[in-house]
TIROMI-650685 format. One record per residue (C-alpha): x, y, z; residue number from 1. Coordinates in Angstrom, 3 decimals. Example, Ala and Ser with C-alpha at 12.3 -4.5 7.8 and 13.67 -1.06 7.14 Angstrom:
+----------+----------+----------+-----+
|        x |        y |        z |  nr |
+----------+----------+----------+-----+
|   12.300 |   -4.500 |    7.800 |   1 |
|   13.670 |   -1.060 |    7.140 |   2 |
+----------+----------+----------+-----+
END
This chain:
+----------+----------+----------+-----+
|        x |        y |        z |  nr |
+----------+----------+----------+-----+
|   65.138 |   67.919 |    2.101 |   1 |
|   63.227 |   70.296 |    0.292 |   2 |
|   60.687 |   69.045 |   -2.224 |   3 |
|   59.830 |   70.553 |   -5.335 |   4 |
|   57.132 |   70.261 |   -7.333 |   5 |
|   57.507 |   70.865 |  -11.409 |   6 |
|   54.813 |   73.229 |  -13.179 |   7 |
|   53.888 |   73.116 |  -16.951 |   8 |
|   56.076 |   76.254 |  -17.263 |   9 |
|   59.016 |   73.537 |  -16.683 |  10 |
|   58.139 |   70.651 |  -18.747 |  11 |
|   60.828 |   69.508 |  -20.950 |  12 |
|   63.568 |   71.199 |  -19.267 |  13 |
|   66.726 |   69.819 |  -17.923 |  14 |
|   66.564 |   68.917 |  -14.418 |  15 |
|   69.615 |   70.993 |  -13.500 |  16 |
|   67.856 |   73.648 |  -15.378 |  17 |
|   64.882 |   73.389 |  -12.962 |  18 |
|   66.478 |   73.497 |   -9.875 |  19 |
|   69.099 |   76.447 |  -11.165 |  20 |
|   65.232 |   77.959 |  -11.173 |  21 |
|   64.337 |   76.744 |   -7.819 |  22 |
|   67.185 |   77.405 |   -5.744 |  23 |
|   68.725 |   80.480 |   -7.122 |  24 |
|   71.706 |   80.676 |   -4.288 |  25 |
|   73.427 |   77.750 |   -6.188 |  26 |
|   75.459 |   77.600 |   -8.894 |  27 |
|   74.389 |   74.972 |  -11.649 |  28 |
|   77.660 |   73.095 |  -11.417 |  29 |
|   77.172 |   72.716 |   -7.869 |  30 |
|   73.321 |   71.468 |   -8.232 |  31 |
|   74.955 |   69.234 |  -11.088 |  32 |
|   77.075 |   67.606 |   -8.090 |  33 |
|   74.427 |   67.120 |   -6.207 |  34 |
|   72.353 |   65.106 |   -8.628 |  35 |
|   75.584 |   63.225 |   -9.399 |  36 |
|   75.771 |   62.547 |   -5.924 |  37 |
|   72.511 |   60.536 |   -5.707 |  38 |
|   71.324 |   64.127 |   -3.523 |  39 |
|   68.383 |   64.659 |   -6.004 |  40 |
|   65.501 |   62.071 |   -6.497 |  41 |
|   62.980 |   62.625 |   -9.039 |  42 |
|   59.552 |   60.884 |   -7.697 |  43 |
|   61.516 |   59.094 |   -5.623 |  44 |
|   64.552 |   57.921 |   -8.054 |  45 |
|   67.866 |   59.243 |   -8.177 |  46 |
|   68.064 |   61.966 |  -11.401 |  47 |
|   70.480 |   62.930 |  -13.746 |  48 |
|   71.380 |   66.356 |  -14.880 |  49 |
|   69.851 |   65.967 |  -18.378 |  50 |
|   66.803 |   64.444 |  -17.136 |  51 |
|   63.598 |   66.081 |  -18.462 |  52 |
|   61.267 |   67.120 |  -16.145 |  53 |
|   57.348 |   66.569 |  -16.596 |  54 |
|   54.831 |   68.429 |  -15.317 |  55 |
|   53.954 |   66.960 |  -11.611 |  56 |
|   57.500 |   65.555 |  -10.879 |  57 |
|   58.146 |   65.586 |   -7.404 |  58 |
|   61.743 |   66.612 |   -6.946 |  59 |
|   63.616 |   65.890 |   -3.862 |  60 |
|   66.884 |   67.838 |   -2.735 |  61 |
|   68.633 |   66.915 |   -0.023 |  62 |
|   71.698 |   69.591 |    0.495 |  63 |
|   74.621 |   68.149 |    2.749 |  64 |
|   75.847 |   70.130 |    5.646 |  65 |
|   78.621 |   72.786 |    4.366 |  66 |
|   81.951 |   71.898 |    4.649 |  67 |
|   84.538 |   74.261 |    6.451 |  68 |
|   84.879 |   77.577 |    5.099 |  69 |
|   87.841 |   77.423 |    2.413 |  70 |
|   87.722 |   81.121 |    1.775 |  71 |
|   89.969 |   82.984 |    4.267 |  72 |
|   89.470 |   86.109 |    6.019 |  73 |
|   90.961 |   89.144 |    4.599 |  74 |
|   91.166 |   92.564 |    6.533 |  75 |
|   89.969 |   94.530 |    3.936 |  76 |
|   87.743 |   97.988 |    4.852 |  77 |
|   83.977 |   97.560 |    4.387 |  78 |
|   81.643 |  100.119 |    3.915 |  79 |
|   78.656 |   98.670 |    6.342 |  80 |
|   74.943 |  100.394 |    5.432 |  81 |
|   73.457 |   97.780 |    8.330 |  82 |
|   74.218 |   95.259 |   10.308 |  83 |
|   72.516 |   92.847 |   12.496 |  84 |
|   72.495 |   89.093 |   13.990 |  85 |
|   70.785 |   88.128 |   10.921 |  86 |
|   72.373 |   90.102 |    8.078 |  87 |
|   74.647 |   92.673 |    6.569 |  88 |
|   74.064 |   94.920 |    4.232 |  89 |
|   77.140 |   96.899 |    2.285 |  90 |
|   77.953 |   99.367 |   -0.151 |  91 |
|   80.101 |   97.354 |   -2.371 |  92 |
|   83.105 |   99.134 |   -4.056 |  93 |
|   84.038 |   99.301 |   -7.841 |  94 |
|   86.563 |   96.556 |   -8.635 |  95 |
|   85.778 |   94.274 |   -5.970 |  96 |
|   84.720 |   91.005 |   -7.075 |  97 |
|   82.169 |   89.555 |   -4.700 |  98 |
|   83.122 |   85.801 |   -4.207 |  99 |
|   86.160 |   83.726 |   -4.940 | 100 |
|   85.897 |   81.964 |   -8.388 | 101 |
|   88.385 |   80.763 |  -10.784 | 102 |
|   91.007 |   84.149 |  -11.704 | 103 |
|   89.868 |   85.507 |   -7.961 | 104 |
|   90.529 |   83.258 |   -4.910 | 105 |
|   91.423 |   86.549 |   -2.704 | 106 |
|   90.479 |   90.000 |   -2.277 | 107 |
|   86.904 |   89.473 |   -2.571 | 108 |
|   83.697 |   90.658 |   -0.754 | 109 |
|   83.689 |   87.310 |    0.899 | 110 |
|   87.026 |   87.142 |    2.225 | 111 |
|   86.400 |   90.867 |    3.370 | 112 |
|   82.843 |   89.569 |    5.228 | 113 |
|   84.534 |   86.704 |    6.798 | 114 |
|   86.970 |   88.612 |    8.591 | 115 |
|   84.599 |   91.018 |    9.328 | 116 |
|   81.693 |   88.967 |   10.612 | 117 |
|   84.512 |   86.693 |   12.474 | 118 |
|   83.189 |   83.563 |   10.150 | 119 |
|   79.454 |   83.762 |   11.270 | 120 |
|   77.997 |   83.940 |    7.577 | 121 |
|   75.279 |   81.422 |    6.301 | 122 |
|   76.647 |   78.157 |    5.136 | 123 |
|   74.207 |   77.323 |    2.309 | 124 |
|   76.006 |   79.521 |   -0.175 | 125 |
|   79.176 |   76.561 |    0.122 | 126 |
|   82.956 |   76.717 |    1.003 | 127 |
|   83.404 |   79.581 |   -1.492 | 128 |
|   80.126 |   81.922 |   -1.269 | 129 |
|   78.979 |   81.825 |    2.314 | 130 |
|   76.020 |   84.166 |    2.945 | 131 |
|   75.783 |   85.266 |   -0.537 | 132 |
|   72.174 |   85.840 |   -1.839 | 133 |
|   72.761 |   87.995 |   -5.029 | 134 |
|   75.525 |   89.599 |   -6.543 | 135 |
|   76.669 |   92.579 |   -8.389 | 136 |
|   79.076 |   92.743 |  -11.394 | 137 |
|   82.726 |   93.583 |  -10.611 | 138 |
|   82.581 |   96.959 |  -11.529 | 139 |
|   79.031 |   97.727 |  -10.123 | 140 |
|   78.921 |   99.601 |   -7.091 | 141 |
|   76.284 |   99.822 |   -4.151 | 142 |
|   73.838 |   97.918 |   -1.964 | 143 |
|   74.267 |   93.852 |   -1.385 | 144 |
|   72.310 |   92.044 |    1.260 | 145 |
|   74.445 |   89.119 |    2.632 | 146 |
|   73.148 |   86.482 |    5.204 | 147 |
|   74.640 |   85.606 |    8.462 | 148 |
|   72.164 |   82.826 |    9.143 | 149 |
|   70.726 |   80.110 |    7.176 | 150 |
|   67.199 |   80.996 |    8.248 | 151 |
|   67.675 |   84.396 |    6.941 | 152 |
|   69.474 |   83.183 |    3.605 | 153 |
|   66.576 |   81.048 |    3.061 | 154 |
|   64.036 |   83.627 |    3.321 | 155 |
|   66.210 |   86.271 |    1.160 | 156 |
|   66.583 |   83.821 |   -1.635 | 157 |
|   62.852 |   83.190 |   -1.763 | 158 |
|   62.267 |   86.497 |   -1.526 | 159 |
|   64.307 |   87.346 |   -4.936 | 160 |
|   62.694 |   84.385 |   -6.398 | 161 |
|   59.247 |   85.607 |   -5.686 | 162 |
|   60.353 |   89.118 |   -6.870 | 163 |
|   59.615 |   90.745 |   -3.737 | 164 |
|   62.892 |   92.546 |   -3.134 | 165 |
|   63.218 |   96.347 |   -4.278 | 166 |
|   66.561 |   96.824 |   -6.597 | 167 |
|   66.960 |  100.508 |   -7.923 | 168 |
|   69.963 |  101.557 |   -9.629 | 169 |
|   71.356 |  104.416 |  -11.106 | 170 |
|   73.429 |  104.814 |  -13.988 | 171 |
|   75.463 |  107.163 |  -16.475 | 172 |
|   74.052 |  106.464 |  -20.081 | 173 |
|   75.223 |  107.880 |  -23.453 | 174 |
|   72.564 |  110.013 |  -25.479 | 175 |
|   69.580 |  112.138 |  -25.720 | 176 |
|   66.438 |  110.291 |  -24.425 | 177 |
|   63.497 |  111.135 |  -26.683 | 178 |
|   61.189 |  109.867 |  -23.500 | 179 |
|   61.750 |  110.500 |  -20.191 | 180 |
|   60.840 |  107.167 |  -18.613 | 181 |
|   59.604 |  103.760 |  -20.119 | 182 |
|   59.869 |  100.183 |  -19.583 | 183 |
|   62.455 |   97.888 |  -21.513 | 184 |
|   60.519 |   94.156 |  -21.829 | 185 |
|   62.416 |   91.333 |  -23.603 | 186 |
|   64.134 |   88.122 |  -23.442 | 187 |
|   67.841 |   87.641 |  -22.431 | 188 |
|   69.956 |   84.462 |  -22.763 | 189 |
|   73.431 |   83.923 |  -23.732 | 190 |
|   74.646 |   85.270 |  -26.933 | 191 |
|   74.785 |   82.834 |  -29.922 | 192 |
|   78.199 |   84.549 |  -31.310 | 193 |
|   79.651 |   85.190 |  -27.721 | 194 |
|   78.863 |   82.794 |  -24.586 | 195 |
|   80.821 |   85.158 |  -22.164 | 196 |
|   77.995 |   87.746 |  -23.255 | 197 |
|   74.006 |   88.088 |  -22.632 | 198 |
|   71.750 |   89.168 |  -25.304 | 199 |
|   68.177 |   90.219 |  -26.480 | 200 |
|   69.107 |   88.648 |  -30.141 | 201 |
|   66.174 |   86.275 |  -31.281 | 202 |
|   68.693 |   83.608 |  -31.672 | 203 |
|   68.348 |   83.136 |  -27.877 | 204 |
|   64.578 |   82.595 |  -28.670 | 205 |
|   63.471 |   79.211 |  -26.216 | 206 |
|   66.479 |   79.635 |  -24.516 | 207 |
|   65.872 |   83.408 |  -23.008 | 208 |
|   64.164 |   84.105 |  -19.967 | 209 |
|   61.921 |   87.374 |  -19.605 | 210 |
|   63.236 |   90.476 |  -18.376 | 211 |
|   61.612 |   93.718 |  -17.450 | 212 |
|   63.459 |   97.051 |  -16.603 | 213 |
|   61.965 |  100.425 |  -15.894 | 214 |
|   63.747 |  103.364 |  -16.418 | 215 |
|   63.181 |  107.036 |  -15.750 | 216 |
|   65.529 |  110.228 |  -16.826 | 217 |
|   66.824 |  112.338 |  -13.968 | 218 |
|   68.870 |  114.518 |  -15.749 | 219 |
|   70.138 |  115.285 |  -18.946 | 220 |
|   74.046 |  115.556 |  -19.513 | 221 |
|   74.472 |  117.043 |  -22.644 | 222 |
|   75.527 |  113.551 |  -24.864 | 223 |
|   75.149 |  111.911 |  -21.231 | 224 |
|   72.425 |  111.254 |  -18.777 | 225 |
|   71.939 |  110.163 |  -15.175 | 226 |
|   69.309 |  107.411 |  -15.555 | 227 |
|   67.240 |  105.410 |  -12.316 | 228 |
|   66.185 |  101.789 |  -13.112 | 229 |
|   63.736 |   99.873 |  -11.811 | 230 |
|   64.489 |   95.841 |  -11.790 | 231 |
|   61.772 |   93.684 |  -12.094 | 232 |
|   63.788 |   90.444 |  -12.446 | 233 |
|   66.939 |   89.816 |  -11.954 | 234 |
|   68.823 |   88.033 |  -15.212 | 235 |
|   72.640 |   88.296 |  -15.723 | 236 |
|   73.744 |   91.739 |  -16.693 | 237 |
|   70.220 |   92.829 |  -17.256 | 238 |
|   70.532 |   96.590 |  -17.019 | 239 |
|   73.740 |   96.859 |  -19.232 | 240 |
|   71.771 |   94.677 |  -21.962 | 241 |
|   68.603 |   96.338 |  -21.668 | 242 |
|   70.350 |   99.728 |  -21.971 | 243 |
|   72.100 |   98.843 |  -24.889 | 244 |
|   69.323 |   97.071 |  -26.446 | 245 |
|   67.613 |  100.710 |  -26.275 | 246 |
|   70.459 |  102.429 |  -27.731 | 247 |
|   71.757 |  104.077 |  -24.613 | 248 |
|   74.720 |  101.989 |  -23.293 | 249 |
|   76.458 |  102.482 |  -19.762 | 250 |
|   79.010 |  104.730 |  -20.007 | 251 |
|   82.023 |  103.064 |  -19.468 | 252 |
|   81.016 |   99.578 |  -20.690 | 253 |
|   83.082 |   98.103 |  -23.155 | 254 |
|   81.173 |   94.725 |  -23.342 | 255 |
|   77.938 |   95.921 |  -24.408 | 256 |
|   78.525 |   99.617 |  -25.352 | 257 |
|   81.322 |  101.959 |  -26.377 | 258 |
|   84.723 |  101.790 |  -24.240 | 259 |
|   85.638 |  104.887 |  -22.751 | 260 |
|   83.889 |  108.147 |  -22.026 | 261 |
|   84.728 |  111.733 |  -21.949 | 262 |
|   86.041 |  111.121 |  -18.146 | 263 |
|   88.409 |  108.344 |  -18.998 | 264 |
|   86.238 |  106.151 |  -16.637 | 265 |
|   87.499 |  102.536 |  -16.167 | 266 |
|   83.882 |  100.767 |  -15.231 | 267 |
|   80.517 |  100.476 |  -16.114 | 268 |
|   79.119 |  103.460 |  -14.247 | 269 |
|   75.933 |  101.587 |  -12.505 | 270 |
|   75.167 |  101.911 |   -9.084 | 271 |
|   73.032 |   99.883 |   -6.784 | 272 |
|   71.435 |  102.693 |   -5.254 | 273 |
|   68.368 |  101.123 |   -3.428 | 274 |
|   67.817 |   97.628 |   -1.496 | 275 |
|   64.664 |   96.862 |   -0.078 | 276 |
|   63.380 |   93.431 |    1.637 | 277 |
|   61.173 |   92.266 |    4.014 | 278 |
|   63.389 |   91.452 |    7.159 | 279 |
|   63.539 |   87.662 |    7.649 | 280 |
|   63.396 |   87.899 |   11.586 | 281 |
|   61.061 |   90.937 |   12.190 | 282 |
|   58.861 |   90.660 |    9.188 | 283 |
|   59.251 |   94.501 |    8.615 | 284 |
|   59.822 |   95.636 |    5.059 | 285 |
|   63.483 |   97.887 |    5.196 | 286 |
|   65.378 |   99.685 |    2.751 | 287 |
|   68.716 |  100.957 |    2.353 | 288 |
|   70.421 |  103.427 |    0.222 | 289 |
|   74.149 |  103.758 |   -0.994 | 290 |
|   75.657 |  107.122 |   -1.926 | 291 |
|   76.596 |  107.573 |   -5.236 | 292 |
|   80.110 |  106.957 |   -5.713 | 293 |
|   82.432 |  109.794 |   -6.834 | 294 |
|   82.898 |  108.562 |  -10.392 | 295 |
|   79.584 |  109.165 |  -10.885 | 296 |
|   78.843 |  112.346 |   -8.887 | 297 |
|   81.868 |  113.904 |  -10.632 | 298 |
|   79.920 |  113.716 |  -14.212 | 299 |
|   76.761 |  114.607 |  -12.852 | 300 |
|   78.095 |  118.035 |  -11.372 | 301 |
|   80.069 |  118.671 |  -14.142 | 302 |
+----------+----------+----------+-----+
END
C-alpha cells in the first residue's frame, strides 16, 4: 500500500485525476477501477472517482497483485540498445504501437518484449502494459525503456514524475527558423473542438498542464529544418503540439500540421534520439542513443 498526501496544487481536483498525476504508470480507467473496488481510501474511508481532493488529504492506494499476463508473446525482431536483469532499452520502429489497446491487440512492442524477455517484465503495468514506464506515439521512433522488475518500474516512474529523465528528440520541421534556439512554454490540454487532439488553445485554461520544450536548429534544409528538442515535461503529443504552436509543425504530421511532404513521408518525422536516467540498481546515471532512422537521414542528407 502507498500513501499520498494531497498538496495545495491539487485542491479541488477529482480523486482519479489526483491519482493519475501521482501514479503516471497507470491509466485513468485502471485507477477508477481501483477506486470502485475499494482499493483507494481517503482519510481511511473508501473514495469515489469524483471526490474533490482537499489539501492534506491522506490517500491510500492498494494495488492488487497483477493477474497473469493476457498479452501474448510474439516473435517480432527488436532493436535492443541495452539490456540487463532490471530493464531493457529498445529502439522502437515507426508504425509499432507500444502496448495492446482497443484496435491494436497484437503485434505491439509488449508482444515482442514478452517473447524476447520470456515473460520477465514488471507486473505493475497490468496485464496489457507489463513493464511499460512511458510511451512513444505509433509513428515516433527511438529510445524507450521498459522495466523487467517491479523495483525498476517504481524507480523509473518516480524519475519521470520528478522530471529526472533526460529526453532529447530530433525532428524534421517545416519552415525557416528566425531564431536558432528557444524555449516553448505553454499549457497543454484536450482540444475544446476535438477530444482526440491536444491543444495550447486558451479554451483549455484551467484544464491544461504546463509544458516546456527547448529547441535548437541543427541544420536548415531549405524549406525544412532538422531540430533537436529537449523535453522538460511529458505531456501527450507535447513536441508535435509545441512545434505547430510556433508555426513549425513536424513534417508528416497530418494531425497538427500539414499532410505529406516533398518526400512522401507517411509519419511525423519525430525521433527519440537520446534517453538518460539513473539506473535503479547501480544508482549511476546512464544514457542511450538511437540512430536516426533512414527516412529522416535521407532528408537530412539531400
